[in-house]
N, C-alpha and C positions, 0 to 999 in steps of 0.2 A: 693471208696467214701463210708463213713459211712452212717447210716440211717438218722442221723440228717441232713446231707448235702442234702439228697434226699428230705427231708421235706421242707427245707428252702434254696434252691439252690442259691437264689440271695444274701444271707448273708453269704455264705461260703467263706472261705479263700482259694485262689488258691496258692498252694505251688510249687515253681520252685526252687529246691535246687541244690547245686553244684554236689551232687552225689545222687544215689538212696538210699544209707544208710542214708544220712542226711535227705532226704525227708521222709523216713519211721520214723525216730526218731522224726522229727518235727511234723508229723501227729499224732503220739502217744501222744506227749506233748499237742497238741491242743485238742485232743479227751478227755484227762484227765481233761482239763479245760472247757469241754463242748462247744468247738468251732468247728463248722462244717468245714471240709476242703476237698480239692481235690488235689491229687498229679498230677502234669503235667510233663510228661517225657521230653518235649522239648518246644521250643518257639511256635511252631505250635499249640501244645495242649493248651498253654496259650491263644493264639489268638482265638482258637475255643471256649474254655470255657468262655472267657470273653463275647462272644456273647450270651451265655445262661444266664448270670447273675453272679455277684460276689460281695462280700462285701469288699474284700481287696485282694491285691496281695502281697505275701511274696516271694521275689525273690533274689537269690544270684547274686552278681555282675558279676560272670563269664558268666551269660546268655547274657549279653550285648556285650560280645566279640565273641560270636558264629556266624557262617555263616548266620543263619536265624534270626539274631537280628533285621533286618529291619522290618520283619513282626510283631515282638513284639512291636517295636517302633510305627509303624502305628496304631496298635490296641490301644495303650495308648494315642496317640495324636489325634485320630479321634473319640472321644467319643461323644455321643449325648449332646446337650446343657445343659441338666439338670445334667449330670453326671460329677463327679470329684472323680474318683476311687482312694482310698488311696493305694499308692505303697510304700511298705517298702522294701528297698534294704539292704540285709545283706552283708556288706563289710568286706573284710579281714582287720585284724589289721595292723595298720601302716600308711604309706603315702597313699595319695589319688591316686588311679589308674586312668588311662584314662577312663575305663568303668564307674567308679563312677562319674567322672566329666561329662561324657556324660549323665548319668542318671539324675544328678542334673540339667542339662540344658534342659531337656525335658519340654514341656508345659504340665506338669502333676503334680499331688499332690504327690510329692516324699519326703520320709523321709529316711535318711541313718542311719542304725544301725550297729555298729561295732561288729563283732563276734570274739571270743565267748562272749555271753552275758548271763546274769542271766535269768532263765526261768520266774521269776516273772516280770522282766522288759519287756520281749517279750510279755507275756500275757497282761500286762497292756497296752502296745502300740497298740496291736491288738484290744482289747476291746474298746479303745478310737476311733480307726479308724472305727470299725463296728458301733459304736453309730452314728458317723457322717454320715456314709453311709446309715444307716437306715433313718436318716432325709432326705437324698437326695431322697430316694424312696418315702417317705411320700410326699415331695414336688412335685415329679413327678406325684403322684396320684392326688394331688390338681390341678396341671397344666392340666393334662389330663381331669379332670372333668370340668375345666373352658373352655378348648377347645371344649369339647362335648357340653357344655351349649351354647357356642358361635355359634357352628354349628346349634344347634336347633333353636337359635334365628334367625340366618340367614335364615334358611328354613322357619320359621314362617313368617318373614318379606317378603320373596319372595312370599309366598302363599297369605299373606294379600294384598300385592301390586297387585297381579294377580286378586284377588277377587274384589278389589276396581276398578281396571281398567275396568273390564267387564261391570259394570253398567255405568261407565263414558263414555264408547265408544258410546252407542246409544244416550246418552244425548248430547254429542258433535256433533254427526252426525245430530241429530234432530234439534239442534240449527242452524247448517249450512243450513239445508233445509228451516227452517223458514226465515232465512235471505235472501235466494234466492227467496222467494215468495213475495218480495217487501212489507214488513209490513208497516202499517200506520206510519206516521212520529212520532206520540206520543208514539208508542210502541218501536221505535228503541232504545231509551236509556236503556230500560229494557233488550233488547236483548244484548246490549253492556255490561251491568252489568253482566248478566249471563255468557257471554263469558269471562269476566275478572275473575270471580270467578272460572269458570271451568279451566282456565289456571293456576290459583294458585293451585287448587287441583291436577291437572296433574303433575305439577312440584314437589309438596310435596310428592306425592305418588311415583314418580320416585326415590326419595331419601330414601324411606323406605327400598329399597333393601340393602343399605349399610349405615345405620344410622351413623356409625363411620366416614364416609367420611366428615361429617360436621365439626367435631372437629379435624380431621386430615388434613384439608385444601384440600380435594379431590373433592370439588364441582366444577363443570365446570361453569364458569360465562359466560353469554351471554351479553357482554358489548355493550352499546350504549351510546350516549350522552343524558343526562337526565336533565331536569329542576328539581331542588330539590323540587320546589313547587308542581310539578305534582306527584312526588314520595310521598310526604306527603299527598297530596289529596287522593291518592289511599289507603294509610295506614288508614287515617281517615274513608274512606268509609268502610273498612274492620272492623274497631273497633267501628263504630258508634252504632251498636245494643247494645254492652256491655256498652258503655258510657251512652246511653239513658236509658237503663234499670236501671242504678244506679242513674239516675237524676243528673248527673254531668254537670257542666258548662265547655264547651271546648272553649278555646281561641287559635287561630292560628295566629301568627304574622310573616309574611314573607315579609320583606321590599323589595322594588325595589332598584337597578335593579335586574333582575333575575340572580340566581346563578346556574351554571351547574356542574355536575359531570359526570365522565365516569364510568358507572357501569351497573349492572344487575338490570333491573327494578323490576322483581319479588322478587329478594333477598333483595334489599334495601327497597322495600315496606314491606317485611316480617320483616325486622329489626324494622322499626318504628311502624308497627302495633303491634309487640310484646311489644314494650315499652309502647304504648298507652294501650294495654290490661292489662299490669302490673299495670299501673297507675290507671286504672278503678277498678281493682280487689282489690287493696290495699288502696283505698281511701274510707272512709265512705260515705254513700249515701248523695247526694247533695254537693259533694266536687267540687274542682276547678282543672282543668287540663289545662296546658298551653304548647303550642309548639312554640318555638322561633327559628329563624334562624339568624345567624350572618355571614356576608360575610367578610372574611379576604383576604389578598393579594393572598395567594395560597391555602387557605383552606375554607371549608364551615363547620360551627359549628351549630349543631342542638341540642337544649336542650328540653327535655321533663320533665316538673316539675309537681308535685302534692302536695296537702296538706294532704296526707294520713298518714299511720301508721309509715312511716320512717324506717330507718335502724340503728341499734346500731353501734356505731363507730368501735367496734372490728370486725364487719362483713363486713365492706365496701370493704376490699380487697379480700374477699372470695365469694361474691355473684355471681361471674361469673363462679364459679366452677360447674362441672356437679353434679346434684342431690342435690345441696345445698339448704336447706330451712332455712330461718331465724326463730329462735325459737320464737314461739308465733304469727307468721304471717300466718301460714298455714291456720288457720281457717278464718282469714280475707280475704285471697285470694281464698277461696273455694277450697283448696287443690291444686293439681298440682304435676308434677314430678320434678320440679326444674331444668329443662333443658333450659328454655326460654332464660335467659341471657347468658348461655353458647353459644347458637346458635347465639345470637346477636353479642357477642364478636368475634366469629369465622368468621362470615360473614363480619363484619366491617373490620377485619384485612385482609381478602382476598381482600378487596377493597383498601388496603393500608392506612386504617384509624385506629382510636383508639376510645375506649369507656371507660368512667369511671363513677363511682357513687359518689354522695355527699349527705350527710344527716346530720342534726344537732342532730339526735338521734331519739328515739322513739316518735311517735306522732308529729314529726316536718317536715313531708313531705320528698320527695326524688327528686333529680335532676339527670337524666341520660344525659350525654353529649356525643354526637357522633361527631367526627371530620373526615372529608373526604377531599381528595385532590380535589381542584377546577380546572376545565378546563376553558380556556379563551373563550370569546364570539366568537373569530375567529375560535377556534377549534370546537365549537358547530356549527357554521355556515357551516364549511367545512364537518361536519359529514353527511353521506348520509341519506336522509329522508327515512322513511319506505315506501316501495312501496304499492300502494293501493291494496286491496284484489281483485285479478283478479278472473275470473270464467272461466278458460280454458275449452275448449271443448275436451272431451276424447271420441272420436268416435270409440268405440270398443265394441265387444261382450265380456262381463266380467262374469265369473262364481264366485259367492260369496258363500263360505261354512263356516257356523258357527252354532254350536248347540244352541247358544243364538239367539233366533228368533228375538228379538228386535234389536239386533246388525246387524243381516243379512238383515232384512227388511229395516231398516233405511238406511243402506249403499246402498242397491239397489235403493231406492227412490232417494237418493242424486245423485248417478252416472247417473241415468236416467235424472234427471234435468240438468246434465252436458252434456247430449247428447249420453250417452252410451245405449246399449241394455244389460240387465242383466238377469241372470238366478240364482236362489237361491236354495241351498240345505242345509239341516240341519244335515247331517251326511255323512260319507265317502262313503258308498255304493251308496247312492242316487247321490252323486256328480260324481262318476265314470259313472253311467248311463247317467246323464245329459250332462256330458262332451263329451261322445261319440255321443250324439244326436245333440248338438248345435255347437260343435267344437269351443269353445271360444278361443280368442287370448290371454286373460289374465285370470288367476285364482287367487283369493284372498282367502287364506285358514287360518282359525283359527287352532291353534296347539293343544290346550287342549280339544279335543273332545273325548268322550267315544268310545269304540269298535275299531275304526280306527282313530288314531290321525292324525293331519295335516302332520307330517313328513312321516308317512306311505302312506298317500294319495298322497303326492308329489312324492314319489318313484314310486308308481303304475302309476301315470300319465306319469312320465318320461320314464317308461318302454314301453309304448304304442307308436309305431311309428307315429300314427296319431296326436299325441300331441307334436311332436318334436320341433315345432316352437312356442309353447305356453310359455308365460312368467308366472312364478309362484311367487306370493308374499305371505310371511308369515305376518299375522296381528294377534298379540298375546299379552297377558298380561304378559308373562314371559320375563324378560329382563336380567337375570344373565348370566355371561360369558359362563358357561357350556351349557346353553340352546341355546345361540347364535351359539356356535360351532356345536351343534347337528343339528340345523336348516340349517346352511351353508353346512353341509355334506349331507343333504337330497335332494339337487337339487334346492333349492330356488334361485331366482334371486335377491330377496330383502327381508329384514326383517324390519318390522315396528312395533312399540309398540302401543298398545291401550292406550288411545284414540289418534288416529293419527291426526296430523294437516292436515286439509282438503286441503289447498292449496299445501302443500308439497306432499300429496298423488296424487293430480291431476298432479303436475309436474312430479312425478316419473312415473305415468301411461302413461303420454304423451311421456316421454323418452323411455319407454319400447315399446310403440306402434310404435315409429319411428324406433326402432331397428329391429322390425319385419316386417317393410314395405318393 
């Protein structure tokens, strides 16, 4: 291999000639043309060198008739997705041989050249192939960069979701404590309001882990039978501050009888809240927003209309695209990422519905129409009603370990209100000492603690025979698949994400306590 080949091995030409003399002559011709090359003595050498990188393969047809031809063929047909290595087959003059036919039938970028051929034609063919190969390497670099960027984005979203879950956990727990303290009747609506808003935050943060799931229809819907009037009321509640701040007049027209849909309450509320937010943002102060519902035989049609800045006709088909911003509207809408209507479209389609936009043009207002499948009143009546929030008694000694003191203390208070005896530790070392002292039947461990994390603490507890009957629960803000696998292999009985649903936690703890009884 010449010096040029060592400097640029991935753009070298691998030469597999019929004879060693032919290989030497070919290499000399390529060197004279300033083309790096490497002479391969057999097909095994070709397969080995292809793994190191090559710009093209110049190969005699005889190579496809040799005993080790299958190794060569595997190398050519099992390339990475980005790779389409140019293969120039030097065929003998005359009729097509079986070897040439087999080469042409390969799922590879094969060009057959008849020999003997003019040197200029060979060099020209190789330079063309190498230019194409160089573009492949450039595209691979771009793809690798995009993959790395996507990985960084995924890691950022996972960290962000974790950091947002941590403060939401004590908020959720504290709200559950306040509700169990039998608040005054006039305070109950505000507790309900806070609970709904926290539920929305929790669901949205969960989806931060894989934001692409929304547009790839990977969101898991929690379907129930819903009155469309209730969904719209929830959306209005979420959007009311924005509407009021702009002094808009909101009109909601929902005729009787009630219309029902089968869907996810949070997701459908998100759809209509998003449409109301858009209407409020893109309508000048003091505008008019109207929500109307029409009940058809098998569908429910919801229209959100405004008298705002409108949409140019040429943009009506593209407003649902990711990151699309209508020119001149960004300032009116106080900026934004341009993903709101993309999410609306994806979520509506997940519910088997459609959404479309209408506008007579700039400054002529906008109408967004959502159509959803309607379920019958009989279906709605047959749907199971939500069970009332129970307050099961979890009569256990429970160890709570979390370096977030607010989260640990509020969880302890809540579980004590539910009848348990609790012990709190804020780090792994203290937890080991307290576990040996009180011998809890259940341990709830945070994972992301400094010094000794929750997985190491769980392993240490499992190694001690005095804790062999203790149930161990992971309560963490990390929810990606790799973290779940690590937690499962560390000896946990259960993995719950922060902020946990309190009734679900109580039911799980009760089940664990029955197992240990």
